N, C-alpha and C positions, 0 to 999 in steps of 0.2 A: 513540496517535496522535502524541504528541510525538516519539518516536523515529523514526517513519515519516516525519514531515514534516521533521525536522531533518537526519537523516543516513542513515537506512536505506532510503529509497525515493525521496522527492521532492527531497531535498537543496536546501532553500530558502535556506540561509545565503549562498551565493555571489551571490544576486540583488542584495544591497546596496540595496534599495528604502528610500527615506526619506519619500516622500509617503504620507500616511495613506490617501488614497483608493486608491492603487495597492496598498498592503499589504492593505487591506480586501478588495479585489476578488480578489487573489491567494489570500488565506486562504479566501475563500468557494469559489473554484473548487477549490482543493486539498482542502477539506473534503468537497465533493461527490465528487471523485475517490477520496478515501480510503474513503468509505462504499461506493462502487461496487466498488472493488477488494476490500474486505473481504467484501462480500456474494458476490462471485464466488468468493473463497477458501472461504467457508462452503459454497456450492453444490458446488464441486468436491470438497471433503472429504466431504460427505454423499452425493452422488449419483454422482460419477465415480470417484474414486480417493482413498482415505484417505491422509493424511499419515503417513509412517512414524513410529512411536514408538520413541525411543531407549531404551537400557537404564535410564537414570535416570528414565524415565517422562514426559519432555517430548517434544513433537513435534520432528521434525528441522527443521521450517520453520514459521513462524507462518502463520496464516490470511491475514494481510495479504500476506506475501511470496509465498505460494502463488498468490493472486489476481493480484498484481502481475506475476509472471513470466508467467502465462497471458495476461493482457491485453496486456502489452508484446509478447509473441510474436505474438499475434493481430493487433495493430496494425502491427507491423513486417514481417510476412511475408505 
């Protein structure tokens, strides 16, 4: 979750928030969004289309990224 929140998905660093209440609310919303996107990624991997497995045995894309790409595409199109 740390990588997804910091640089690989939600990119929270540029917000420059300093108020504790604002930071708390932002983290709450982002946590809910993270769980939602992760669960979408799991669903897509299990029911729709499996993520390709590379030669070294790891997935080509994380479950989070898979869900994020799908949700972003659904919301923006």
